[in-house]
N, C-alpha and C positions, 0 to 999 in steps of 0.2 A: 241623281246631282253628281257629275263627277269631279274624284278628289283628285287637287289642285296636288302636285306633285312640289314637293319641296325648293325655295330659290335658286337661281345656278351657280353661286357661288354659298349656300351655306356649307358650314365647316371652316370657311376660309378666314382665316386670321390676318388684321395687315394693320404692321405697324406705322402713324402717319407722320411724320416729321414734316410734307407740305406745309404751305403759308401762301399769303394771297389768294392770288384765284387759277394760277394755272394748274399748280398739284391739288389745290385743295378738291381742284370740279374734280379730277380722275377718282380721286379718292369715297367722294362722293356719287358715281357713279356706282365704283363695287361695293359700296352702301346698299344702292338702292337693291343690289344685286343680290343680295342675301348675305355681306362678306361682314364680320365684325371689322369695325373700322376702328382704334384706339387711339386718338390723337395725342403725340404730345407734345406740351406747352407748355408755359411761364410766366409767371406774374412780370416775372422782371423784364421781358420781352417779349408781350402779350403783340398777336400775330397784326399788321397793322391794320386790315378791313375789320377788325373787331371794336376798334374807335375811328373805323369812319363814316364821317356821313355819307345816304342820311339817315339817321336812326329809325329806328322800327320803337314805336310807342306803344307802354303799356293798354292794356284793356283800358280804356272807359279813355284815353287822353289825348287829347291836339296831338296833331302830329308835327313836322319841322314847317316854317314858310320860304325858308327859303331851299332856292332849288338848286336839288341832288348834291354836287361836290361843294358849291359854295359855299355850306355849311362850315362849322367848324365845330371839334372837337370840344367838348364840354364835360368836364371831374364827371360832375356828377353822374352821367350816364355810364360810368363803368366801363364794363369792358363785355358787355355781352346785347350791347342791342344796336350795333355795326350792320343795319343794311344790307351790303356788299359779303357781309360775314355767313348771313342768310342764305344768300342766291348761291355760295358758292361749298355748303358744308351743312347742305340733308343728309340722307341715307345710314341717319340715325346713327353717325357716329357719338364716340365718348370721349369726356375729354379729359388727360393726365395729366396734371400742375408735378410737373418736375426741372430744377434748379440744375439744370445741365453743367454749370461752372465748381456744383460740386460731385466728389468723387464718388458719395454713397445715390446721386441724385443719378449721374455717369453710370453705375453698376447696375439702379433700377433700369433703366435703360436696355443695355446692356442682357439682362436678366429678361425682360417682356421677348426683348429680337427673336430670344434663342425659343421659343414660342409660341412666337409668330411664324406663318407663312411668306408673307413679301412683308418686305421694308420697302417705304413706299420715302422720297423727300426732294426740295427742289432750293436744293441749297447753290452755291456756285461747286463747281469744281475744286476737289481733291477741301472740301469744308467738314467734310464726314471724315475724311483721315487724321485731317488737322485733331477732331474731337477720339483717334487711333480707334477709328472705325471703318479701315480700311477696306478694299474687297476680300483681300485676304482675312483680317479677320474677323468681317461677316460669316465666311464662308466657316472659318472657324468654330464658330459661337454655334451656326448654324448649319449645316455643308449640303441643307438641298435649298436654302434660301433662293425666293426671287425678289431681286432688289433691282425696283426700277428706282433710277433717279433723271430727274426733270430740270432740268439749267435752262439758263439760254443758249448756249453754245453747245452744249453737249460737253463730255468729257476728253476730248482731243481739241488740238489746236494750236492757232494762237491766240483766238480769245477766251479758250475754256474759263480762266478763271471771272471771266465779269459777267456781273448779274443784269439782264434785263426784268423788264414790268411789261404788258401785253402791249400795251401802244405803242411802246418804245422796238419794243421786235419789230412793230408794223411799220415802223419809220425803216428800220433797218432793213427791210425785204425791202422799199421800194411803195408799200401801200399806199401809201399816208398822202406819197405825194401823187398817187393816181386818182382822187377821192373829192372832187370841188365842182364847181358853177365853171363856165369858159366868162376867161377873163376875173377870176379871182383866186386867191392863192389856197393851196391845196387845201381840203377842208379833214381831212382824216377818214376810219373808220367807225366813229366815235366811240365807244370803249372797249376794250380790252378782247377785240376779236379773239387772234393770236391766245388769247387766258383759255377761250371756250375751245378753240382745235387745238390746242396743244392737252388741254384735260382732256377730251377723247381719245384724242392718240397714245396720254399715260394710261388708262384702262385699257384703252385695245394693248399697252404694254403687258399689264397688269397678265391679263387671259391666253396670250400668247406663253408670257414664262410659266402662268400654272399648266398652260397643257403641254409647254416641253419637259415639267416635272412631273407630271401626269405617267406619259410616258415613257422617261427616262429614269425617273427618281433622282434628277440633278437640277440643280438649282443654277440659278445665273446674274448676271449682269445684264439690265438691259436699259441703252444712254438713250434719255430722247432729246432733242433739241427744239426749243420753241422756234426757233429765229428757221429755221430751215423748212417747218411746214407751208408756210409765206408765201418762198421762192416760186415753189412752181402756178402761184397764181398771177406771177410778175411774167412770165415765161416769152410767150410773144414779144412784149414791148419790150424787152433787154436784146433779141434777137432783132427787133425792127433800129433800136438803136445803134445793134453793133451794124450791122448791113446797112442800112440804111442811111445810117448818124444822124437820123430823125429823135428828138425828143418827144415823152409821148403828154407832154402839156404843151400842144399850141393856143394860137386865139382860140380855136372854137374847141379842141379839148382840151378836158373832157366834155360830154356832150350832154353836163346834167339829168333830166332825167328823157330826153328825145333818144333814140337808138341808131346809133350809123353801120351793125351790123346785124342786122338783116336790118333795112332800111327801111324806117314804117315811119309813116304821118297819118291823121295826129298823132303824136306817144307823148303823152306827160300828165303832170297833177294838174287840175283846173278848180280853183273857186267854189268851193259852192256856197250856198245860201248857213248864216250862222257866223261866228267867230271862230276864225281859225279852221276852219273846214275844206276837205278838200276832195275830190276823186279823180282816181286815176285809171287814164284811159287808154287803152291800144288798137290803132287800126292796122294789124297784121299786111293787110290786101287789099284792091277794089273791092271785094263784098260785103267787107265791115265797114269801109266808106259810104257803101249805099245804103248802113243798117244803120251805122250814126245819124244820117241825112234823114230819115226814113221818121227816127226817133226824131232829132231836133226840131222835125214836122216840115222837111225840105225846107227848109229857109233857100231864098235867093238868091242871097250870097254864097252857098255853100254849091249852085249849081253853075258855077264859073266850070267853063272847063277846064280852065286851067291847072283849076283837082281833080281832071275824069283818072291823072294816072299818077300811082306811087312817087316816082321822075318831079311830076310838076305840086306832089303838095307838100315835100322836100324842099322844093328851090320856094313855098309860096307857104314856110311855116310858120313862121311870127303870126302871119294877115291869119291865118286859119287857127291859134290856138286864141287869138283875142276872140275871135269868130267864136267861137266852141264856148271859151271861157265865159261870155256872156251870154253864151246858155245855162250855164251848170251853174253861175254862181243866184240863181237864185229857186234851185231846185234843192231837193233833202240831200244827201250824198247815199245816203241809206237806199232812199227808194228809187234813185236817179242808179243806182247800182246794178239796182235787182232790174230795171226794167230794159238796160242795156244788157243783159249778161242773157239777159230772156231773150233776146233781140239776134244773139250770137255774137255781140262785141264784148269784148277783153275789158271789163271793170272793175273795180274795186276799191271801197271808202278807205280815203286816206286814216289810218286810225295813229289816237295818241294813246299813252300807256294808261290812265283810266277808260278805254275804250276796247282796247286787248285784254282787260287783266279783266275788268266788270262785266263787261256786254256781249264778248266776242262768243256768236251763239259755237263757230267749232268746235272752240277748242272747250266750251260748256260741255257740250257734245263727246268728247273725246275724255272730259273731268281729269281737264290738265290741271288743273291746282286744287289742291286736294289741302282741309285744316289737319295741322297740327301742332298739338301743346307744348308749348316753351317754358322753362322750366318762371325765369323772370319778367317776360310781358304775355303770358297765355297764350290763348288758339289766334292760330296766325298761320294765313293762306302757304303754301308749297307748294313748289311748280315739280311736276311729275317729269321722268326721263320721258324723250318721245319718243320708244318704242314700248310697245306692249307683247307679252310672251300668251299665247292659248296653253302652255302646259301647266305654268307654274306664276306667281306675283311677282310683279318691278313694285317697289313702295319706296316712296318719297321717304317714307322714314324709319324707310333696314328695316332689318326684325323686331327692333323693340319699338316699333308707330312715336315718335317721338323726331320734334324739331332739331336742329342745330343746338349741341349742348354749351350750356355757359362754362366759364373759362374752370378748369378742375372739377368740372360737378361726378365725377365719375371717379376720382381719384383715389377712392379708400377701396368703393366697390374693385374695379377691374385687379388693382394692387393683392387685397384679398382675396379671391376670386382668382385668379389669376396666375400669382406669385405667391401664394397660400400666406402674406402677411396677416400676424396678427393684429389687431387694438391697438395693444400697445405699444406694438414696434412704431403704426402707422405713427401714433400720437407724438414718439419720441423723431422721430423722422418730420415731423411738423416743425416741434418744439426749434429743431434744428435749421429750421429755413429751408430742408432738402425739396418738402414738398408747396413751391410755392411757384 
């Protein structure tokens, strides 16, 4: 049996000041790659996603009945059961509770930074400098420190002091305006696409900084913007507006489930048997159309010469869609998808969250979900990073094989092991309100 190498970031220590999803996504990936991630938090100002619904139930407890963010925070839920926090804070992170309004809390943070390889934060520009931790001061504390800041607009320019969330960043780039159905108001990109995109770029920035340090011995400040990754996705649309004066949203745009480029028809999501069950079907060319006709039993309506070409089918999409759906709505979506793909027609069942989490065969083979222990809720499934290494392991629970930390769960162990504080010193700091 081949012995696996240590994980890629084994031995790297990250002091993590990120909050919400954007920055936390980055450090979760680094933790999965083997880094020791020390998350600095405070009970006086908890990360909003710690107390944001939906909430993770304890073992044997019923989950909430409210849908997602429609639920409200309940004080009895505490700081440790926010489902969105679970999503963004895997990777075996450790949580240290420090009151940074206290000088001794700030001094403990400075000492931890001096023992770290990487510092990450997701504040607005200059927030860390106001705490006395400018880039110049960070360099004094740790000359080879890799400092990755993840703010909404970056640390330069007119808007550098503004803060963003994933949905607001999407709106600022124009992405929200682009998504929706014809004749309806923009629908947006669901939940926090740019938190994920920005988080991946933040992890990439950490790797770049470590690579540079390993080659040169020098640290550096890497300034990541959340808004900027979304702008390239609107490039063609912005150019069309500038060059031709055309708005992206017209009467027939966005096209909903249809494909305007390249043109395909039929192309959409069609109802199947059952409650709110659907199948997505795409006919890319005439061969796909013939295969779909055969799979439907070559009905009389489908032999209409108007439908023999892509252009003809595009011109009569509404009529075709009605007839295709009359066929699909008595079919099981999974069985029909298998039949159509076997015949060469691109098709897939439309899945809801339960389908995707509990029943998707591809994710099951990939081992996408892994059970990890959590101190308050018991064992809970966590998603693995979407890449696998042949020579070493990437683990959703990091090197400690644990789910997201409870707030302050590791305060004593980190201050003892990293800074050498005694139990008596920590008790004194706790009594003084520094460790909270």
